[in-house]
KETORLO-226220 format. One record per residue: residue number from 1; residue in three letters; x negated, z, y negated of N, C-alpha, C, CB in turn. Coordinates in Angstrom, 1 decimal. Glycine has a CB too. Example, Ala and Ser with C-alpha at 12.3 -4.5 7.8 and 13.67 -1.06 7.14 Angstrom:
<recs>
pos, code, n.c1, n.c3, n.c2, ca.c1, ca.c3, ca.c2, c.c1, c.c3, c.c2, cb.c1, cb.c3, cb.c2
1, Ala, -13.2, 7.8, 5.7, -12.3, 7.8, 4.5, -13.2, 7.8, 3.3, -11.3, 9.0, 4.5 .
2, Ser, -12.8, 7.1, 2.2, -13.7, 7.1, 1.1, -12.9, 7.9, 0.0, -14.1, 5.7, 0.6 .
</recs>
This chain:
<recs>
pos, code, n.c1, n.c3, n.c2, ca.c1, ca.c3, ca.c2, c.c1, c.c3, c.c2, cb.c1, cb.c3, cb.c2
1, Unk, 10.2, 9.5, -7.5, 10.4, 8.3, -8.2, 11.0, 7.3, -7.2, 9.1, 7.7, -8.8 .
2, Unk, 11.9, 6.5, -7.7, 12.6, 5.5, -6.8, 12.1, 4.1, -7.1, 14.1, 5.6, -7.0 .
3, Unk, 12.0, 3.3, -6.1, 11.6, 1.9, -6.3, 12.6, 1.2, -7.2, 11.4, 1.2, -5.0 .
4, Unk, 12.1, 0.3, -8.0, 12.9, -0.5, -9.0, 13.7, -1.5, -8.2, 12.1, -1.1, -10.1 .
5, Unk, 14.9, -1.7, -8.6, 15.7, -2.8, -8.1, 15.2, -4.1, -8.6, 17.2, -2.6, -8.4 .
6, Unk, 15.0, -5.0, -7.7, 14.5, -6.3, -8.0, 15.6, -7.4, -8.1, 13.4, -6.8, -7.0 .
7, Unk, 15.5, -8.2, -9.1, 16.5, -9.3, -9.3, 16.5, -10.2, -8.1, 16.2, -10.1, -10.6 .
8, Unk, 17.6, -10.6, -7.6, 17.7, -11.5, -6.5, 17.6, -10.9, -5.2, 16.7, -12.5, -6.7 .
9, Unk, 17.4, -9.6, -5.1, 17.3, -8.9, -3.8, 18.7, -8.9, -3.2, 16.7, -7.5, -3.9 .
10, Unk, 18.7, -9.3, -1.9, 20.0, -9.2, -1.2, 20.3, -7.8, -0.8, 20.0, -10.2, 0.1 .
11, Unk, 21.4, -7.6, -0.1, 21.8, -6.2, 0.3, 21.0, -5.8, 1.6, 23.3, -6.1, 0.5 .
12, Unk, 20.2, -6.7, 2.1, 19.4, -6.4, 3.3, 18.3, -5.5, 3.1, 18.9, -7.7, 4.0 .
13, Unk, 18.2, -4.4, 3.8, 17.1, -3.4, 3.6, 15.8, -4.0, 3.9, 17.4, -2.2, 4.5 .
14, Unk, 15.7, -4.9, 4.9, 14.4, -5.4, 5.3, 13.9, -6.3, 4.1, 14.5, -6.3, 6.6 .
15, Unk, 14.8, -7.1, 3.5, 14.4, -7.9, 2.3, 13.9, -7.0, 1.2, 15.6, -8.7, 1.8 .
16, Unk, 14.5, -5.9, 1.0, 14.1, -5.0, -0.1, 12.7, -4.4, 0.2, 15.1, -3.9, -0.3 .
17, Unk, 12.5, -4.0, 1.5, 11.2, -3.4, 1.9, 10.1, -4.5, 1.8, 11.3, -2.9, 3.3 .
18, Unk, 10.4, -5.7, 2.2, 9.4, -6.8, 2.1, 9.1, -7.1, 0.7, 10.0, -8.0, 2.8 .
19, Unk, 10.0, -6.9, -0.2, 9.7, -7.1, -1.6, 8.6, -6.1, -2.1, 10.9, -7.0, -2.5 .
20, Unk, 8.7, -4.9, -1.6, 7.7, -3.9, -1.9, 6.4, -4.1, -1.3, 8.3, -2.5, -1.6 .
21, Unk, 6.4, -4.5, 0.0, 5.1, -4.6, 0.7, 4.6, -6.0, 0.8, 5.2, -4.1, 2.1 .
22, Unk, 5.3, -7.0, 0.2, 4.9, -8.4, 0.2, 3.6, -8.5, -0.6, 5.9, -9.3, -0.5 .
23, Unk, 2.8, -9.4, -0.1, 1.4, -9.6, -0.7, 0.4, -9.4, 0.4, 1.2, -8.6, -1.9 .
24, Unk, -0.6, -10.2, 0.3, -1.6, -10.2, 1.4, -2.3, -8.8, 1.7, -2.7, -11.2, 1.1 .
25, Unk, -2.4, -8.0, 0.7, -3.2, -6.8, 0.8, -2.4, -5.5, 0.8, -4.2, -6.8, -0.3 .
26, Unk, -1.2, -5.5, 0.5, -0.4, -4.3, 0.3, -0.3, -3.4, 1.5, 1.0, -4.6, -0.2 .
27, Unk, -0.1, -4.0, 2.7, 0.0, -3.2, 3.9, -1.4, -2.6, 4.2, 0.4, -4.1, 5.1 .
28, Unk, -2.5, -3.3, 3.9, -3.8, -2.8, 4.1, -4.1, -1.6, 3.1, -4.9, -3.9, 3.9 .
29, Unk, -3.6, -1.8, 1.9, -3.8, -0.7, 0.9, -3.0, 0.6, 1.4, -3.3, -1.1, -0.5 .
30, Unk, -1.8, 0.4, 1.9, -1.0, 1.5, 2.4, -1.8, 2.2, 3.6, 0.4, 1.0, 2.9 .
31, Unk, -2.3, 1.4, 4.5, -3.1, 1.9, 5.6, -4.3, 2.7, 5.1, -3.5, 0.8, 6.5 .
32, Unk, -5.0, 2.1, 4.2, -6.2, 2.8, 3.6, -5.9, 4.1, 3.0, -7.0, 1.9, 2.7 .
33, Unk, -4.8, 4.1, 2.2, -4.4, 5.3, 1.4, -3.8, 6.4, 2.3, -3.5, 5.0, 0.3 .
34, Unk, -3.3, 5.9, 3.5, -2.8, 6.9, 4.4, -3.9, 7.8, 5.0, -2.1, 6.1, 5.6 .
35, Unk, -5.1, 7.3, 5.0, -6.2, 8.0, 5.5, -6.6, 9.1, 4.5, -7.4, 7.1, 5.8 .
36, Unk, -6.7, 8.8, 3.3, -7.1, 9.8, 2.2, -6.9, 9.1, 0.8, -8.5, 10.2, 2.4 .
37, Unk, -7.0, 10.0, -0.2, -7.0, 9.5, -1.6, -8.3, 8.8, -1.8, -6.7, 10.6, -2.6 .
38, Unk, -8.3, 7.7, -2.6, -9.5, 6.9, -2.8, -9.6, 6.5, -4.3, -9.4, 5.7, -1.9 .
39, Unk, -10.8, 6.3, -4.6, -11.1, 5.6, -5.9, -11.1, 4.1, -5.7, -12.5, 6.1, -6.5 .
40, Unk, -11.0, 3.4, -6.8, -10.9, 1.9, -6.8, -12.0, 1.3, -6.0, -10.8, 1.4, -8.2 .
41, Unk, -13.2, 1.7, -6.2, -14.4, 1.1, -5.5, -14.3, 1.4, -4.0, -15.6, 1.7, -6.1 .
42, Unk, -13.9, 2.6, -3.7, -13.8, 2.9, -2.2, -12.8, 2.0, -1.6, -13.4, 4.4, -2.0 .
43, Unk, -11.6, 1.8, -2.2, -10.6, 0.9, -1.7, -11.2, -0.5, -1.5, -9.4, 0.9, -2.6 .
44, Unk, -11.9, -0.9, -2.5, -12.4, -2.3, -2.5, -13.4, -2.4, -1.3, -13.1, -2.6, -3.8 .
45, Unk, -14.2, -1.4, -1.0, -15.1, -1.5, 0.1, -14.4, -1.4, 1.4, -16.1, -0.3, 0.0 .
46, Unk, -13.3, -0.7, 1.5, -12.5, -0.6, 2.7, -11.7, -1.9, 3.0, -11.5, 0.6, 2.6 .
47, Unk, -11.6, -2.8, 2.0, -10.8, -4.0, 2.2, -11.7, -5.2, 1.9, -9.5, -4.0, 1.3 .
48, Unk, -12.6, -5.5, 2.7, -13.5, -6.7, 2.5, -12.7, -7.9, 2.3, -14.5, -6.8, 3.6 .
49, Unk, -13.0, -8.7, 1.2, -12.3, -9.9, 0.9, -11.3, -9.8, -0.2, -11.6, -10.4, 2.1 .
50, Unk, -10.9, -8.6, -0.6, -10.0, -8.5, -1.7, -10.8, -8.6, -3.0, -9.2, -7.1, -1.6 .
51, Unk, -10.2, -9.3, -4.0, -10.9, -9.3, -5.3, -10.4, -8.2, -6.1, -10.5, -10.7, -6.0 .
52, Unk, -11.2, -7.8, -7.1, -10.9, -6.7, -8.0, -9.5, -7.0, -8.7, -12.0, -6.5, -9.1 .
53, Unk, -9.3, -8.3, -9.1, -8.1, -8.6, -9.8, -6.9, -8.4, -9.0, -8.2, -10.1, -10.3 .
54, Unk, -6.9, -8.9, -7.7, -5.8, -8.7, -6.8, -5.6, -7.3, -6.5, -6.0, -9.6, -5.5 .
55, Unk, -6.6, -6.5, -6.2, -6.5, -5.1, -5.9, -5.9, -4.4, -7.0, -7.8, -4.5, -5.5 .
56, Unk, -6.3, -4.6, -8.2, -5.8, -3.9, -9.4, -4.3, -4.3, -9.6, -6.6, -4.3, -10.7 .
57, Unk, -4.0, -5.6, -9.4, -2.6, -6.0, -9.5, -1.7, -5.4, -8.5, -2.5, -7.6, -9.4 .
58, Unk, -2.1, -5.4, -7.2, -1.3, -4.8, -6.2, -1.1, -3.3, -6.4, -2.0, -5.0, -4.8 .
59, Unk, -2.2, -2.6, -6.8, -2.1, -1.2, -7.1, -1.1, -0.9, -8.2, -3.4, -0.6, -7.5 .
60, Unk, -1.1, -1.7, -9.3, -0.1, -1.5, -10.4, 1.3, -1.8, -9.9, -0.5, -2.5, -11.6 .
61, Unk, 1.5, -2.8, -9.1, 2.8, -3.1, -8.6, 3.3, -1.9, -7.7, 2.8, -4.4, -7.8 .
62, Unk, 2.4, -1.4, -6.8, 2.8, -0.4, -5.9, 3.0, 0.9, -6.7, 1.7, -0.1, -4.9 .
63, Unk, 2.3, 1.1, -7.8, 2.6, 2.3, -8.6, 4.0, 2.2, -9.3, 1.5, 2.5, -9.7 .
64, Unk, 4.3, 1.0, -9.8, 5.6, 0.7, -10.4, 6.7, 0.9, -9.4, 5.6, -0.7, -11.0 .
65, Unk, 6.5, 0.6, -8.1, 7.5, 0.8, -7.1, 7.6, 2.2, -6.6, 7.2, -0.2, -5.9 .
66, Unk, 6.7, 3.1, -7.1, 6.8, 4.5, -6.7, 6.1, 4.8, -5.4, 8.1, 4.9, -6.7 .
67, Unk, 5.3, 3.9, -4.8, 4.7, 4.2, -3.5, 3.2, 4.6, -3.6, 4.8, 3.0, -2.6 .
68, Unk, 2.6, 4.4, -4.8, 1.2, 4.8, -5.0, 1.2, 5.6, -6.3, 0.3, 3.5, -5.1 .
69, Unk, 0.4, 6.7, -6.2, 0.2, 7.6, -7.4, -1.2, 7.3, -7.9, 0.4, 9.1, -7.0 .
70, Unk, -1.3, 7.2, -9.2, -2.6, 7.0, -9.9, -2.9, 8.3, -10.7, -2.6, 5.7, -10.8 .
71, Unk, -4.0, 8.9, -10.3, -4.4, 10.2, -11.0, -5.7, 9.9, -11.8, -4.7, 11.3, -9.9 .
72, Unk, -5.6, 10.2, -13.1, -6.7, 10.0, -14.0, -7.3, 11.3, -14.3, -6.3, 9.2, -15.3 .
73, Unk, -8.6, 11.5, -14.1, -9.3, 12.8, -14.4, -10.0, 12.6, -15.7, -10.2, 13.2, -13.2 .
74, Unk, -9.9, 13.6, -16.6, -10.5, 13.5, -17.9, -12.0, 13.9, -17.8, -9.8, 14.5, -18.9 .
75, Unk, -12.8, 12.9, -17.4, -14.2, 13.2, -17.2, -15.0, 12.0, -17.8, -14.6, 13.3, -15.7 .
76, Unk, -16.3, 12.1, -17.9, -17.1, 11.0, -18.3, -18.2, 10.8, -17.2, -17.8, 11.3, -19.7 .
77, Unk, -18.2, 9.7, -16.6, -17.3, 8.5, -16.8, -15.9, 8.8, -16.2, -17.9, 7.3, -16.1 .
78, Unk, -15.0, 8.0, -16.6, -13.6, 8.2, -16.2, -13.5, 8.2, -14.6, -12.7, 7.1, -16.8 .
79, Unk, -12.7, 9.0, -14.1, -12.5, 9.2, -12.7, -11.0, 9.0, -12.4, -13.0, 10.6, -12.1 .
80, Unk, -10.7, 7.9, -11.6, -9.3, 7.6, -11.2, -9.2, 7.6, -9.7, -8.9, 6.3, -11.8 .
81, Unk, -8.2, 8.3, -9.1, -8.0, 8.2, -7.7, -6.6, 7.8, -7.4, -8.2, 9.7, -7.1 .
82, Unk, -6.4, 7.1, -6.3, -5.1, 6.6, -5.9, -4.7, 7.3, -4.6, -5.2, 5.0, -5.6 .
83, Unk, -3.5, 7.6, -4.4, -3.0, 8.2, -3.2, -1.5, 7.8, -3.0, -3.0, 9.8, -3.3 .
84, Unk, -1.0, 8.0, -1.8, 0.4, 7.7, -1.6, 1.3, 8.8, -2.1, 0.6, 7.5, -0.1 .
85, Unk, 2.4, 8.4, -2.6, 3.5, 9.3, -3.0, 4.3, 9.6, -1.7, 4.4, 8.7, -4.1 .
86, Unk, 5.1, 10.6, -1.8, 6.0, 10.9, -0.6, 6.8, 9.6, -0.2, 7.0, 12.0, -0.9 .
87, Unk, 7.2, 8.8, -1.1, 7.9, 7.6, -0.7, 6.9, 6.6, 0.0, 8.5, 6.9, -2.0 .
88, Unk, 5.7, 6.6, -0.5, 4.7, 5.7, 0.2, 4.4, 6.2, 1.6, 3.4, 5.7, -0.6 .
89, Unk, 4.3, 7.5, 1.8, 4.1, 8.1, 3.1, 5.3, 7.7, 4.0, 4.0, 9.7, 3.1 .
90, Unk, 6.5, 7.8, 3.5, 7.7, 7.4, 4.3, 7.6, 5.9, 4.6, 9.0, 7.7, 3.5 .
91, Unk, 7.2, 5.1, 3.7, 7.1, 3.7, 4.0, 6.0, 3.4, 5.1, 6.7, 2.9, 2.7 .
92, Unk, 4.9, 4.1, 5.0, 3.9, 4.0, 6.1, 4.4, 4.4, 7.4, 2.6, 4.8, 5.7 .
93, Unk, 5.2, 5.5, 7.5, 5.8, 5.9, 8.7, 6.8, 4.9, 9.2, 6.5, 7.3, 8.5 .
94, Unk, 7.5, 4.3, 8.3, 8.5, 3.2, 8.7, 7.8, 2.0, 9.3, 9.4, 2.8, 7.5 .
95, Unk, 6.6, 1.7, 8.8, 5.8, 0.6, 9.2, 5.1, 0.8, 10.5, 4.8, 0.1, 8.2 .
96, Unk, 4.9, 2.1, 10.9, 4.2, 2.4, 12.2, 4.7, 1.7, 13.4, 4.2, 3.9, 12.4 .
97, Unk, 6.0, 1.6, 13.6, 6.5, 0.9, 14.8, 6.2, -0.6, 14.7, 8.0, 1.1, 15.0 .
98, Unk, 6.2, -1.2, 13.5, 5.8, -2.6, 13.4, 4.3, -2.8, 13.7, 6.1, -3.0, 11.9 .
99, Unk, 3.5, -1.9, 13.3, 2.1, -1.9, 13.6, 1.9, -1.8, 15.1, 1.3, -0.9, 12.9 .
100, Unk, 2.6, -0.9, 15.8, 2.5, -0.8, 17.2, 2.9, -2.0, 17.9, 3.4, 0.4, 17.7 .
101, Unk, 4.0, -2.7, 17.5, 4.5, -3.9, 18.0, 3.4, -5.0, 17.9, 5.8, -4.4, 17.3 .
102, Unk, 2.8, -5.1, 16.7, 1.7, -6.1, 16.5, 0.5, -5.9, 17.4, 1.3, -6.1, 15.1 .
103, Unk, 0.1, -4.6, 17.6, -1.0, -4.3, 18.5, -0.7, -4.7, 19.9, -1.4, -2.8, 18.4 .
104, Unk, 0.5, -4.4, 20.3, 0.9, -4.6, 21.7, 1.1, -6.1, 22.0, 2.2, -3.9, 22.0 .
105, Unk, 1.8, -6.8, 21.1, 2.2, -8.2, 21.4, 1.3, -9.3, 20.8, 3.5, -8.4, 20.9 .
106, Unk, 0.6, -9.0, 19.8, -0.2, -10.0, 19.1, -1.7, -9.8, 19.3, 0.1, -10.1, 17.7 .
107, Unk, -2.1, -8.5, 19.4, -3.5, -8.2, 19.5, -3.9, -7.8, 21.0, -3.9, -7.1, 18.6 .
108, Unk, -3.0, -7.8, 21.9, -3.3, -7.5, 23.2, -3.7, -6.1, 23.5, -4.3, -8.4, 23.8 .
109, Unk, -3.1, -5.2, 22.6, -3.4, -3.7, 22.8, -4.6, -3.2, 22.1, -3.5, -3.4, 24.3 .
110, Unk, -5.4, -4.1, 21.4, -6.6, -3.7, 20.7, -6.2, -2.8, 19.5, -7.4, -4.9, 20.1 .
111, Unk, -7.0, -1.9, 19.1, -6.8, -1.0, 18.0, -6.8, -1.8, 16.7, -7.8, 0.2, 18.0 .
112, Unk, -6.1, -1.3, 15.7, -6.0, -2.0, 14.4, -4.9, -1.4, 13.7, -6.0, -3.5, 14.5 .
113, Unk, -4.6, -1.9, 12.5, -3.5, -1.4, 11.7, -2.5, -2.5, 11.5, -4.0, -0.9, 10.4 .
</recs>
């Protein structure tokens, strides 16, 4: 699946990427899902401070952009898991140097994402 073209996006690739990862929690969601597939509640616990409304909204947007996959299992109670698509994995890989830069220059070499 390919990310949707957004109105007003310039021809700059960085602008286009920032449109997809813009939002306070999206990079943290990408990081969390890079570790493993997660249910909604697991994601919420991994991201202290995010509200259910914002997390649900970001996940829907990321699914629409083709970077998150939502798998619904036909069970009672319903079971839904989120994971990265191949495009989401590529985006995480592209963000890795940015994370390294942040750790080195802003966090003084401390571990983090």
